C-alpha positions in Angstrom: -28.2 74.2 -79.9 -31.9 74.0 -80.2 -31.7 70.3 -81.4 -29.3 69.5 -78.6 -31.5 71.1 -76.0 -34.5 69.1 -77.3 -32.8 65.7 -77.3 -30.6 65.9 -74.2 -33.2 66.1 -71.5 -35.2 63.2 -73.0 -32.1 61.0 -73.2 -31.1 62.1 -69.7 -34.6 61.3 -68.4 -34.5 57.8 -69.9 -31.0 57.2 -68.5 -32.3 58.4 -65.1 -35.2 56.0 -65.4 -33.0 53.1 -66.3 -30.6 53.9 -63.4 -33.5 54.2 -61.0 -34.8 50.8 -62.1 -31.4 49.3 -61.6 -31.1 50.6 -58.1 -34.6 49.4 -57.3 -33.8 46.0 -58.7 -30.6 45.8 -56.6 -32.6 46.8 -53.5 -35.2 44.1 -53.9 -32.6 41.5 -54.6 -30.9 42.4 -51.3 -34.2 42.3 -49.5 -34.7 38.7 -50.7 -31.3 37.7 -49.6 -29.6 36.9 -46.2 -30.7 40.3 -44.8 -34.3 39.4 -45.4 -33.9 36.1 -43.6 -32.2 37.9 -40.7 -35.1 40.4 -40.3 -37.6 37.5 -40.5 -35.7 35.8 -37.6 -35.7 39.0 -35.6 -39.4 39.5 -36.2 -40.2 36.0 -35.1 -38.0 36.3 -32.0 -39.7 39.6 -31.1 -43.1 37.9 -31.3 -41.9 34.8 -29.4 -38.7 35.9 -27.4 -36.2 33.3 -26.4 -35.7 32.8 -22.6 -32.5 34.8 -22.6 -34.5 37.9 -23.7 -37.4 37.6 -21.3 -37.6 39.9 -18.3 -36.6 38.9 -14.8 -38.4 40.0 -11.6 -37.7 40.4 -7.9 -39.7 37.9 -5.8 -39.9 39.0 -2.2 -40.6 36.7 0.7 -41.7 39.3 3.3 -41.5 38.4 7.0 -42.1 34.7 6.4 -45.4 35.3 4.6 -45.0 32.3 2.2 -46.5 28.9 1.7 -45.9 26.1 -0.7 -49.3 26.6 -2.3 -48.4 30.3 -2.8 -45.0 29.5 -4.2 -46.5 27.2 -6.8 -49.1 29.7 -7.8 -46.5 32.5 -8.2 -44.1 30.5 -10.3 -46.7 29.0 -12.6 -48.1 32.5 -13.2 -44.6 33.8 -14.0 -44.2 31.0 -16.6 -47.6 31.8 -18.2 -46.9 35.5 -18.2 -43.7 35.1 -20.2 -41.2 35.9 -17.4 -37.8 34.3 -17.8 -36.6 34.2 -14.2 -36.6 35.8 -10.8 -34.5 36.9 -7.9 -35.6 35.4 -4.6 -35.4 38.0 -1.9 -36.1 36.9 1.7 -36.7 40.1 3.6 -38.0 41.1 7.0 -39.4 44.6 7.6 -42.8 45.5 9.1 -45.1 43.4 6.9 -48.1 42.1 8.8 -48.8 38.4 9.0 -51.1 37.3 6.2 -50.5 33.5 6.2 -51.7 31.1 8.8 -48.1 30.3 9.9 -45.0 32.3 9.1 -42.1 30.4 7.6 -39.1 31.8 9.5 -35.9 32.1 7.6 -33.7 28.9 7.7 -36.1 26.8 9.8 -36.8 23.4 8.4 -40.2 24.5 7.0 -38.6 27.4 5.3 -35.9 25.1 3.7 -38.7 22.8 2.4 -40.4 25.7 0.8 -37.2 27.0 -0.7 -36.4 23.5 -2.1 -39.8 23.4 -3.7 -39.2 26.8 -5.3 -35.8 25.8 -6.8 -37.1 22.5 -8.2 -40.3 24.0 -9.6 -38.4 26.9 -11.2 -36.1 24.4 -12.9 -39.0 22.4 -14.2 -40.6 25.6 -15.6 -37.3 26.8 -17.1 -37.2 29.9 -14.9 -33.8 31.2 -14.1 -33.4 31.6 -10.3 -31.1 34.0 -8.5 -30.7 34.7 -4.8 -30.4 38.2 -3.2 -27.8 38.3 -0.4 -28.6 41.2 1.8 -26.4 41.4 4.9 -28.3 42.0 8.1 -31.7 40.7 7.2 -31.4 38.0 4.5 -29.3 35.1 3.2 -26.0 36.5 4.5 -27.4 37.6 7.9 -29.5 36.1 10.6 -30.2 35.9 14.4 -27.1 33.8 14.8 -24.8 36.7 13.8 -23.5 38.6 16.8 -24.0 42.4 16.8 -20.2 43.0 16.8 -19.9 40.7 13.7 -22.9 42.1 11.8 -23.1 44.8 9.2 -22.2 48.3 10.5 -22.6 51.9 9.7 -20.3 54.8 10.4 -21.6 57.5 12.8 -19.7 60.6 14.0 -19.7 63.6 16.2 -17.8 66.9 15.5 -16.0 69.2 17.9 -14.4 72.5 16.9 -11.4 73.6 19.0 -9.0 76.6 18.9 -5.8 75.8 17.2 -2.3 76.4 18.3 -2.6 74.8 21.7 -3.2 71.4 23.2 -6.7 70.1 23.6 -7.7 68.5 26.8 -11.3 67.3 27.0 -13.8 64.6 26.4 -15.1 64.2 22.8 -18.9 63.7 22.6 -20.1 60.2 21.7 -21.5 59.9 18.2 -25.2 58.8 17.9 -25.7 55.1 18.5 -29.3 54.7 17.4 -29.8 51.5 15.3 -31.0 52.8 12.0 -30.3 53.6 8.4 -28.3 56.8 8.9 -27.0 58.7 11.9 -29.9 58.9 14.4 -32.8 57.8 12.1 -34.7 55.0 13.8 -35.6 51.8 11.9 -38.2 50.6 14.4 -38.2 49.4 17.9 -38.7 45.6 17.5 -37.9 42.8 15.1 -38.9 39.1 14.6 -36.5 36.5 15.8 -35.9 33.0 14.3 -38.5 31.5 16.7 -41.1 34.1 15.7 -41.0 36.2 18.9 -40.7 40.0 19.0 -37.6 41.4 20.6 -35.9 44.8 20.9 -33.5 45.7 18.1 -29.9 45.2 19.5 -27.7 48.2 19.8 -24.0 48.1 19.2 -21.4 50.9 19.4 -17.6 50.9 19.3 -15.0 53.6 18.8 -13.3 53.4 15.4 -11.0 56.4 15.0 -10.4 60.0 15.9 -9.4 62.4 13.1 -8.2 66.0 13.5 -7.8 68.4 10.6 -7.2 72.1 10.2 -10.2 74.1 8.9 -9.2 76.4 6.0 -9.0 80.1 7.0 -11.1 81.1 4.0 -14.4 79.3 3.9 -16.9 79.3 1.1 -20.7 79.2 1.3 
């Protein structure tokens, strides 16, 4: 038993060393194979990403504050910074005028600027997308009549006693032009000609709905 105890651990240790070396050899062989090439490719693409992996940005044209010189400067900077594309967003809120002349949406000067942007983006391999935002951008405009434009639902609530007919006038829901209920979005807006006009107000009845309030209510 003493002899076996003295020899067995030594042989087991050598076997363990041989086995470890075998595993190490297999590991390094694999690292030099197809997997190693794949990791090299991933590392290279991480350092120099393909266009499909580059970030995209929103590019806002606010209240006609654009110029052909500014368009060229912006897109050339995007290309140098490693940006892969952009989403053109023509918007009109309350931005002050910072250019000599505003380029109002869909005027000929605006179209010329937009054409420059598309051609320059293509030459710089920048992917271009367009944001359609009803009511203030590509799918809206001053030619859209208020009754045909984007709407919001507003409502009023009247509680009556059940079990008998109701005969009365329901209160009119709030009709303030705005984001929600009676929140105001501002008193004036810029028209296609560049003039300031009051925001149009439109209201029309849609439906009257009656339902029974549960007898047991919860907080």
